[in-house]
MDAnalysis code that builds the backbone (N, CA, C; Angstrom):
import MDAnalysis as mda
import numpy as np

u = mda.Universe.empty(552, n_residues=184, atom_resindex=np.repeat(np.arange(184), 3), trajectory=True)
u.add_TopologyAttr("name", ["N", "CA", "C"] * 184)
u.add_TopologyAttr("resid", np.arange(1, 185))
u.add_TopologyAttr("resname", ["UNK", "UNK", "UNK", "UNK", "UNK", "UNK", "UNK", "UNK", "UNK", "UNK", "UNK", "UNK", "UNK", "UNK", "UNK", "UNK", "UNK", "UNK", "UNK", "UNK", "UNK", "UNK", "UNK", "UNK", "UNK", "UNK", "UNK", "UNK", "UNK", "UNK", "UNK", "UNK", "UNK", "UNK", "UNK", "UNK", "UNK", "UNK", "UNK", "UNK", "UNK", "UNK", "UNK", "UNK", "UNK", "UNK", "UNK", "UNK", "UNK", "UNK", "UNK", "UNK", "UNK", "UNK", "UNK", "UNK", "UNK", "UNK", "UNK", "UNK", "UNK", "UNK", "UNK", "UNK", "UNK", "UNK", "UNK", "UNK", "UNK", "UNK", "UNK", "UNK", "UNK", "UNK", "UNK", "UNK", "UNK", "UNK", "UNK", "UNK", "UNK", "UNK", "UNK", "UNK", "UNK", "UNK", "UNK", "UNK", "UNK", "UNK", "UNK", "UNK", "UNK", "UNK", "UNK", "UNK", "UNK", "UNK", "UNK", "UNK", "UNK", "UNK", "UNK", "UNK", "UNK", "UNK", "UNK", "UNK", "UNK", "UNK", "UNK", "UNK", "UNK", "UNK", "UNK", "UNK", "UNK", "UNK", "UNK", "UNK", "UNK", "UNK", "UNK", "UNK", "UNK", "UNK", "UNK", "UNK", "UNK", "UNK", "UNK", "UNK", "UNK", "UNK", "UNK", "UNK", "UNK", "UNK", "UNK", "UNK", "UNK", "UNK", "UNK", "UNK", "UNK", "UNK", "UNK", "UNK", "UNK", "UNK", "UNK", "UNK", "UNK", "UNK", "UNK", "UNK", "UNK", "UNK", "UNK", "UNK", "UNK", "UNK", "UNK", "UNK", "UNK", "UNK", "UNK", "UNK", "UNK", "UNK", "UNK", "UNK", "UNK", "UNK", "UNK", "UNK", "UNK", "UNK", "UNK", "UNK", "UNK", "UNK", "UNK", "UNK"])
u.atoms.positions = np.array([
    [28.337, 234.451, 158.970],
    [26.997, 233.387, 158.320],
    [27.193, 233.071, 156.650],
    [28.690, 234.507, 155.679],
    [28.580, 233.756, 154.795],
    [29.788, 232.484, 155.049],
    [30.767, 232.806, 156.352],
    [31.615, 231.075, 156.537],
    [30.621, 229.719, 156.609],
    [29.354, 230.113, 156.980],
    [28.743, 228.990, 157.155],
    [28.525, 228.310, 155.850],
    [27.822, 229.076, 154.760],
    [27.437, 228.851, 153.402],
    [28.749, 228.771, 152.780],
    [29.350, 229.075, 153.146],
    [30.279, 228.017, 152.299],
    [30.864, 226.886, 152.848],
    [31.137, 227.115, 154.205],
    [31.307, 225.320, 154.657],
    [30.176, 224.446, 154.104],
    [28.963, 224.928, 153.583],
    [27.736, 224.431, 153.527],
    [28.346, 223.569, 151.695],
    [28.087, 224.239, 151.144],
    [29.131, 224.326, 149.880],
    [30.159, 223.476, 149.684],
    [31.110, 223.454, 150.084],
    [31.962, 222.579, 150.134],
    [32.009, 221.588, 150.709],
    [31.329, 221.236, 151.290],
    [30.492, 219.669, 152.084],
    [29.754, 218.980, 150.812],
    [28.677, 219.665, 150.641],
    [28.377, 219.605, 149.186],
    [28.751, 219.503, 148.178],
    [30.233, 219.525, 147.372],
    [30.916, 219.300, 146.617],
    [31.103, 218.352, 147.065],
    [32.474, 218.235, 147.683],
    [33.150, 216.900, 148.412],
    [32.530, 215.583, 147.969],
    [30.711, 215.520, 148.445],
    [29.607, 214.878, 148.690],
    [29.148, 214.478, 147.220],
    [29.503, 215.263, 146.504],
    [28.933, 215.114, 144.729],
    [29.887, 214.275, 144.439],
    [31.442, 214.774, 144.414],
    [32.396, 214.008, 143.850],
    [32.164, 212.559, 144.349],
    [32.074, 212.176, 145.643],
    [32.241, 211.323, 145.709],
    [31.273, 210.573, 145.380],
    [30.290, 211.125, 145.521],
    [28.363, 210.148, 144.571],
    [28.785, 210.203, 142.930],
    [29.503, 210.677, 142.453],
    [30.163, 210.953, 141.306],
    [31.485, 210.145, 140.516],
    [32.206, 209.897, 141.664],
    [33.448, 208.111, 141.761],
    [32.710, 207.341, 141.489],
    [31.625, 206.737, 142.468],
    [31.196, 205.953, 143.049],
    [30.326, 205.980, 141.699],
    [29.720, 206.369, 140.903],
    [28.930, 205.430, 140.548],
    [29.527, 205.563, 138.971],
    [30.646, 206.494, 138.662],
    [31.701, 205.911, 137.391],
    [32.460, 204.305, 137.989],
    [32.857, 204.475, 139.249],
    [33.360, 203.069, 139.544],
    [32.097, 202.275, 139.369],
    [30.901, 202.137, 139.330],
    [29.579, 201.349, 139.608],
    [29.710, 201.088, 138.219],
    [29.557, 201.729, 136.383],
    [29.291, 201.567, 135.184],
    [30.714, 200.912, 135.381],
    [32.292, 201.094, 135.375],
    [32.942, 200.726, 134.606],
    [32.698, 199.073, 135.529],
    [32.758, 198.488, 135.840],
    [33.188, 196.926, 136.702],
    [31.221, 196.418, 136.648],
    [30.490, 197.586, 136.263],
    [29.515, 197.158, 135.834],
    [28.955, 196.416, 134.986],
    [29.375, 197.338, 133.929],
    [29.273, 196.728, 132.568],
    [30.354, 195.385, 132.084],
    [31.220, 195.105, 132.782],
    [31.887, 193.771, 132.341],
    [33.784, 194.654, 131.983],
    [33.416, 195.691, 132.226],
    [34.824, 196.111, 131.499],
    [36.478, 195.480, 132.548],
    [37.482, 195.352, 131.274],
    [38.231, 194.970, 131.361],
    [39.152, 194.932, 130.134],
    [40.551, 194.993, 130.781],
    [41.629, 194.950, 130.339],
    [41.210, 193.755, 128.613],
    [41.650, 194.093, 127.274],
    [41.848, 193.378, 126.460],
    [42.833, 191.993, 126.604],
    [42.297, 190.527, 126.724],
    [44.059, 189.572, 127.138],
    [43.513, 189.060, 128.127],
    [42.812, 189.403, 129.594],
    [43.102, 189.586, 130.407],
    [41.355, 188.219, 131.177],
    [40.282, 188.341, 129.727],
    [38.980, 188.129, 129.941],
    [39.540, 186.645, 129.582],
    [38.304, 186.121, 130.376],
    [38.299, 184.385, 130.146],
    [37.218, 183.826, 130.447],
    [36.572, 182.819, 129.513],
    [34.850, 182.862, 129.538],
    [34.537, 181.515, 129.800],
    [35.280, 180.508, 130.107],
    [35.485, 179.155, 129.552],
    [35.704, 178.995, 131.560],
    [34.715, 177.885, 131.304],
    [34.463, 177.453, 133.261],
    [35.816, 177.501, 133.907],
    [35.962, 177.401, 134.892],
    [37.409, 177.451, 135.405],
    [37.911, 176.194, 135.889],
    [36.664, 175.204, 135.907],
    [37.324, 174.039, 136.165],
    [37.871, 173.174, 134.452],
    [37.744, 173.971, 133.324],
    [38.600, 173.182, 132.468],
    [39.733, 173.093, 132.405],
    [41.077, 172.683, 131.657],
    [41.854, 172.482, 132.386],
    [42.953, 172.034, 130.930],
    [42.098, 170.953, 130.645],
    [42.936, 170.947, 128.956],
    [42.214, 170.916, 128.072],
    [43.194, 170.926, 127.440],
    [42.843, 171.003, 125.455],
    [43.406, 169.857, 124.993],
    [42.271, 169.622, 123.706],
    [43.225, 168.775, 122.516],
    [43.095, 169.339, 121.369],
    [44.236, 169.795, 120.194],
    [43.922, 170.702, 119.413],
    [44.287, 169.357, 117.718],
    [43.219, 168.303, 117.751],
    [43.359, 167.769, 116.890],
    [44.062, 168.270, 115.371],
    [44.614, 168.298, 114.507],
    [45.155, 168.750, 113.467],
    [43.942, 168.991, 112.447],
    [43.899, 169.680, 111.739],
    [42.586, 170.801, 111.187],
    [42.367, 170.234, 110.082],
    [41.304, 169.937, 109.537],
    [41.128, 169.629, 108.505],
    [41.386, 170.787, 106.979],
    [42.208, 170.301, 106.159],
    [42.912, 171.229, 105.153],
    [41.549, 171.112, 103.597],
    [40.937, 171.645, 103.357],
    [39.920, 171.826, 102.137],
    [40.463, 172.851, 101.542],
    [41.813, 173.402, 101.076],
    [42.099, 174.344, 100.863],
    [43.402, 173.706, 99.294],
    [43.884, 174.611, 98.668],
    [44.603, 173.732, 97.969],
    [46.326, 174.460, 98.190],
    [46.223, 174.396, 99.500],
    [47.566, 175.313, 99.997],
    [47.999, 174.167, 101.194],
    [49.044, 173.671, 100.546],
    [49.468, 172.584, 101.138],
    [50.293, 172.974, 102.639],
    [49.825, 172.424, 103.527],
    [50.396, 172.850, 104.881],
    [49.680, 173.681, 105.260],
    [48.813, 174.000, 104.817],
    [48.430, 175.247, 105.749],
    [47.720, 174.714, 106.890],
    [47.386, 173.807, 106.769],
    [46.277, 173.422, 108.377],
    [47.887, 172.746, 109.227],
    [48.216, 173.037, 108.978],
    [49.612, 171.935, 110.236],
    [49.974, 173.308, 111.003],
    [50.670, 174.423, 109.802],
    [50.475, 175.680, 109.838],
    [50.253, 176.532, 110.982],
    [48.656, 176.210, 111.072],
    [47.503, 176.567, 111.863],
    [47.392, 176.277, 113.076],
    [47.291, 175.080, 113.114],
    [47.174, 174.330, 113.955],
    [48.422, 174.945, 114.838],
    [49.539, 173.733, 114.607],
    [50.244, 174.322, 115.599],
    [50.507, 175.504, 115.759],
    [50.078, 176.661, 115.070],
    [49.954, 178.212, 115.986],
    [49.136, 178.633, 117.182],
    [47.803, 177.421, 116.794],
    [47.070, 177.436, 118.094],
    [47.059, 176.830, 118.629],
    [47.995, 175.519, 118.631],
    [48.190, 174.933, 119.986],
    [49.140, 175.774, 120.629],
    [49.626, 176.039, 119.827],
    [50.679, 177.737, 120.846],
    [50.689, 178.945, 121.350],
    [49.430, 179.000, 121.003],
    [48.749, 180.420, 121.605],
    [48.172, 179.837, 122.947],
    [47.471, 179.229, 122.628],
    [46.841, 178.242, 123.539],
    [48.009, 177.803, 125.010],
    [48.884, 177.754, 124.597],
    [49.742, 177.197, 125.651],
    [50.381, 178.767, 126.018],
    [50.514, 179.568, 125.355],
    [51.420, 180.893, 125.668],
    [50.282, 181.973, 126.673],
    [49.131, 181.335, 126.359],
    [48.129, 181.650, 127.896],
    [48.459, 181.686, 129.343],
    [48.814, 180.170, 129.068],
    [49.327, 179.994, 130.486],
    [47.495, 178.622, 130.976],
    [46.651, 178.837, 130.686],
    [45.640, 178.719, 131.609],
    [45.166, 177.431, 131.100],
    [45.871, 176.297, 129.742],
    [45.419, 175.199, 129.818],
    [46.448, 174.283, 129.625],
    [46.333, 173.651, 129.830],
    [47.222, 172.134, 129.520],
    [46.958, 171.690, 128.088],
    [47.883, 171.212, 126.835],
    [47.693, 171.026, 125.841],
    [47.986, 169.709, 126.206],
    [46.911, 168.569, 125.709],
    [47.477, 166.877, 126.094],
    [47.304, 166.427, 124.667],
    [47.730, 165.218, 124.500],
    [47.939, 164.490, 122.991],
    [46.387, 163.733, 122.961],
    [45.949, 163.149, 123.882],
    [45.142, 162.440, 123.505],
    [43.297, 163.122, 124.303],
    [42.583, 162.660, 123.232],
    [41.249, 163.405, 123.232],
    [40.865, 162.621, 124.738],
    [41.001, 161.421, 125.628],
    [40.470, 161.156, 126.274],
    [40.637, 161.711, 127.462],
    [42.008, 162.798, 127.612],
    [42.625, 163.180, 128.690],
    [42.400, 164.272, 128.528],
    [41.481, 164.769, 127.296],
    [40.975, 166.681, 127.665],
    [39.466, 166.767, 128.190],
    [39.493, 167.853, 128.839],
    [38.379, 168.799, 128.918],
    [37.880, 169.415, 127.732],
    [38.032, 170.091, 127.277],
    [37.796, 170.292, 125.608],
    [38.497, 170.210, 124.666],
    [38.115, 169.913, 123.146],
    [38.670, 169.807, 122.303],
    [38.122, 170.718, 121.190],
    [39.175, 171.498, 120.597],
    [39.286, 172.289, 119.510],
    [39.697, 171.586, 118.439],
    [38.474, 171.595, 117.590],
    [38.710, 170.984, 116.362],
    [37.926, 172.112, 114.917],
    [38.629, 172.335, 113.933],
    [38.872, 173.184, 112.408],
    [38.688, 172.237, 111.284],
    [38.728, 172.982, 110.791],
    [38.972, 173.223, 108.981],
    [39.212, 174.242, 108.418],
    [39.939, 174.168, 107.734],
    [40.570, 175.044, 106.806],
    [40.153, 175.271, 105.728],
    [38.909, 176.201, 105.290],
    [38.098, 175.717, 104.015],
    [38.355, 177.035, 102.789],
    [38.196, 177.390, 102.631],
    [39.212, 178.667, 101.822],
    [40.785, 179.382, 102.148],
    [41.314, 179.308, 100.892],
    [42.350, 180.275, 101.359],
    [42.708, 180.938, 99.901],
    [42.468, 182.988, 100.057],
    [43.014, 183.150, 99.286],
    [44.193, 183.997, 98.977],
    [44.959, 184.582, 97.719],
    [46.020, 185.148, 97.968],
    [46.184, 186.115, 96.399],
    [46.221, 187.143, 97.009],
    [45.285, 187.891, 95.825],
    [46.517, 189.077, 95.359],
    [46.472, 189.816, 94.698],
    [47.831, 190.898, 95.323],
    [46.600, 192.232, 95.153],
    [47.496, 192.958, 96.194],
    [46.586, 194.477, 96.165],
    [47.665, 196.305, 95.832],
    [48.902, 195.329, 96.111],
    [49.811, 196.701, 95.236],
    [51.022, 195.973, 94.586],
    [51.330, 197.133, 93.962],
    [51.853, 197.248, 92.256],
    [52.811, 198.601, 92.590],
    [54.358, 197.807, 91.821],
    [55.080, 198.970, 91.438],
    [55.642, 198.529, 90.210],
    [55.169, 199.171, 89.055],
    [55.705, 198.979, 87.931],
    [55.634, 197.820, 87.078],
    [54.395, 197.627, 87.672],
    [53.554, 196.562, 87.202],
    [53.881, 195.220, 87.502],
    [54.551, 195.087, 88.733],
    [55.006, 194.222, 89.524],
    [54.071, 193.668, 90.784],
    [53.424, 192.873, 91.223],
    [52.978, 193.015, 92.651],
    [54.096, 193.222, 94.089],
    [53.495, 194.033, 94.309],
    [54.447, 194.376, 95.388],
    [53.418, 194.317, 97.317],
    [52.548, 194.086, 96.838],
    [51.499, 193.370, 98.906],
    [50.831, 192.708, 97.695],
    [50.466, 191.219, 99.175],
    [49.569, 190.080, 98.637],
    [48.429, 190.343, 99.582],
    [46.916, 189.851, 99.338],
    [46.855, 189.827, 100.303],
    [46.100, 188.462, 101.004],
    [46.175, 187.985, 101.892],
    [45.763, 186.792, 101.945],
    [44.384, 186.352, 103.287],
    [43.783, 185.632, 102.750],
    [42.536, 185.466, 103.064],
    [42.280, 183.798, 103.257],
    [42.190, 183.563, 105.060],
    [41.821, 182.528, 105.085],
    [39.898, 181.980, 105.549],
    [39.554, 180.988, 105.337],
    [38.068, 181.258, 105.844],
    [38.194, 179.690, 106.847],
    [37.314, 179.861, 107.881],
    [37.563, 178.204, 108.442],
    [36.299, 177.707, 109.625],
    [36.046, 176.664, 109.895],
    [35.235, 175.990, 110.533],
    [35.809, 175.886, 111.842],
    [35.053, 176.808, 113.018],
    [35.771, 176.097, 113.856],
    [34.681, 175.673, 115.294],
    [35.017, 175.155, 115.919],
    [34.239, 174.645, 116.836],
    [34.716, 173.792, 118.127],
    [34.373, 174.845, 119.716],
    [35.056, 173.988, 121.220],
    [33.886, 173.424, 121.559],
    [34.596, 172.435, 121.451],
    [33.587, 171.051, 122.570],
    [34.429, 170.791, 123.667],
    [33.094, 170.682, 124.559],
    [32.745, 170.465, 126.251],
    [32.913, 168.493, 126.188],
    [34.424, 168.325, 126.169],
    [34.657, 166.740, 126.054],
    [34.209, 166.106, 127.516],
    [33.911, 166.392, 128.499],
    [33.332, 166.215, 129.205],
    [31.988, 166.138, 129.661],
    [31.552, 166.777, 128.649],
    [29.507, 166.984, 128.446],
    [29.131, 165.629, 126.892],
    [29.845, 164.717, 126.720],
    [29.208, 164.591, 125.563],
    [29.561, 165.767, 124.695],
    [30.642, 166.377, 124.722],
    [31.271, 166.771, 123.132],
    [29.731, 168.168, 122.904],
    [29.592, 168.330, 123.768],
    [28.505, 169.982, 124.354],
    [29.484, 171.107, 123.501],
    [28.414, 171.759, 122.139],
    [29.540, 172.781, 122.088],
    [29.588, 173.980, 122.468],
    [30.579, 174.105, 122.581],
    [30.617, 175.779, 123.688],
    [31.166, 176.986, 122.769],
    [31.400, 176.727, 121.547],
    [31.904, 178.152, 121.028],
    [31.528, 177.526, 119.699],
    [30.748, 178.485, 118.628],
    [30.849, 177.631, 116.884],
    [31.167, 178.463, 116.261],
    [32.048, 178.707, 115.007],
    [32.064, 179.590, 113.611],
    [32.156, 178.921, 112.194],
    [31.354, 178.936, 111.601],
    [31.354, 177.716, 110.758],
    [31.803, 179.077, 109.322],
    [31.933, 180.485, 109.495],
    [32.311, 181.076, 108.728],
    [33.843, 182.521, 109.498],
    [34.033, 181.450, 110.196],
    [35.700, 182.230, 110.768],
    [36.949, 182.653, 109.944],
    [36.497, 184.106, 109.064],
    [37.694, 185.082, 108.337],
    [38.337, 185.415, 108.982],
    [39.499, 185.268, 108.035],
    [41.101, 186.422, 108.677],
    [41.690, 186.587, 107.301],
    [41.907, 187.850, 107.292],
    [42.676, 188.512, 106.424],
    [43.594, 189.739, 106.280],
    [45.092, 189.573, 106.100],
    [46.233, 189.989, 106.264],
    [46.864, 190.183, 105.166],
    [47.374, 191.442, 105.100],
    [48.306, 191.740, 104.041],
    [49.763, 191.450, 104.443],
    [50.609, 191.061, 103.145],
    [52.211, 190.483, 103.203],
    [52.587, 191.489, 102.312],
    [54.232, 192.008, 102.337],
    [54.922, 192.299, 101.956],
    [55.935, 191.874, 100.709],
    [55.872, 192.003, 99.650],
    [57.417, 191.356, 98.992],
    [58.462, 192.196, 98.852],
    [59.733, 191.307, 98.983],
    [60.810, 192.311, 98.572],
    [61.309, 192.123, 96.609],
    [60.964, 192.863, 95.979],
    [60.979, 192.397, 94.917],
    [62.506, 192.582, 95.175],
    [64.036, 192.511, 95.619],
    [65.065, 192.367, 95.164],
    [65.300, 190.947, 95.725],
    [64.605, 189.945, 96.166],
    [65.299, 188.755, 96.170],
    [63.919, 187.693, 94.732],
    [64.864, 186.682, 94.784],
    [64.095, 185.762, 93.908],
    [63.830, 184.845, 94.086],
    [63.716, 184.594, 95.998],
    [62.648, 183.380, 96.598],
    [61.413, 184.120, 97.092],
    [60.740, 184.355, 96.013],
    [59.003, 184.681, 95.673],
    [58.647, 183.668, 97.310],
    [58.587, 181.923, 96.185],
    [57.897, 181.210, 97.009],
    [58.469, 180.605, 98.478],
    [59.660, 181.700, 99.033],
    [59.801, 181.762, 100.356],
    [59.791, 182.683, 101.123],
    [58.849, 183.448, 100.603],
    [58.868, 184.953, 100.922],
    [57.191, 184.803, 101.074],
    [56.450, 183.841, 100.320],
    [54.910, 183.219, 100.079],
    [55.038, 182.326, 101.542],
    [55.387, 181.634, 101.637],
    [56.152, 180.845, 103.218],
    [56.434, 181.437, 104.403],
    [57.134, 182.429, 104.440],
    [57.326, 182.702, 105.622],
    [56.027, 183.437, 106.272],
    [55.582, 184.226, 104.814],
    [54.240, 185.020, 105.261],
    [52.896, 184.548, 105.601],
    [52.692, 183.299, 105.600],
    [51.340, 182.102, 105.539],
    [52.100, 181.372, 106.601],
    [53.268, 181.522, 107.097],
    [54.123, 180.489, 109.014],
    [53.583, 181.899, 109.415],
    [53.979, 183.091, 109.437],
    [53.285, 184.451, 110.432],
    [51.462, 185.148, 110.398],
    [51.990, 184.884, 109.547],
    [49.348, 185.029, 109.136],
    [49.042, 183.607, 109.902],
    [49.772, 182.213, 110.459],
    [49.372, 181.749, 111.044],
    [48.747, 182.135, 112.354],
    [50.836, 182.964, 113.109],
    [50.327, 183.062, 114.293],
    [49.368, 184.262, 114.134],
    [48.912, 184.730, 113.536],
    [48.256, 186.545, 114.279],
    [46.546, 185.794, 114.221],
    [46.244, 184.763, 113.442],
    [45.261, 184.364, 113.107],
    [45.166, 183.037, 114.174],
    [46.047, 182.896, 114.533],
    [45.718, 182.069, 116.143],
    [45.850, 182.917, 117.111],
    [46.549, 184.000, 117.013],
    [46.215, 184.586, 118.196],
    [45.267, 185.310, 117.857],
    [44.195, 186.005, 117.096],
    [42.791, 186.575, 117.200],
    [41.908, 185.452, 117.296],
    [41.676, 183.669, 116.874],
    [40.924, 182.836, 117.482],
    [40.926, 182.495, 118.747],
    [42.149, 182.686, 119.150],
    [42.233, 182.100, 120.471],
    [41.421, 183.317, 121.663],
    [41.813, 184.762, 121.381],
    [41.097, 185.961, 121.833],
    [39.633, 186.222, 121.775],
    [39.307, 185.098, 120.103],
    [37.961, 185.075, 120.175],
    [37.586, 184.384, 121.513],
    [37.854, 182.696, 121.480],
    [37.432, 181.719, 121.977],
    [37.745, 182.166, 123.564],
    [38.185, 183.226, 123.769],
    [38.850, 183.003, 125.577],
    [38.229, 184.160, 125.842],
    [37.894, 185.271, 125.677],
    [37.495, 186.517, 125.431],
    [35.799, 186.492, 125.096],
    [35.794, 185.706, 124.147],
    [34.282, 185.915, 124.240],
    [33.960, 187.114, 122.994],
    [35.005, 187.953, 122.595],
    [34.340, 188.940, 121.283],
    [34.077, 187.901, 120.426],
])
């Protein structure tokens, strides 16, 4: 009689494990669980993108060119959309303006700045050009902040800042495109 009860409790335990496993699978898939970088909230019928040069409302020369190019490159690198040069052939249009650019020292060594913080605020909107430029996504205060180190051994401070802005434009683009495509 003891062996019959042990058999029943073993079968019950296996059944409970299956139920827990199925519940876990249901919760993870039902809650929209997905790996970061693999999601896409855009309509699958959208294939082409036009990115006009962002408007520069800051005093930083060429900021809009670096950011616009980085954003376009990031979209293309994702492989989902084809970049077009004519708005008439675009399914969607990404417009933006660089509204603020701030550069502030945040790290020091013997009275000299060794680290700076760059903050950029932009106005970004993604429009469905097929549907009379219906707004798909908009953020008029899209903010990006990042620090960069200064090499005190060199005298090319301006060149270091320019390189840092180029790198920050790329990370700005990665962040923005992730927000646009993955809906964060």
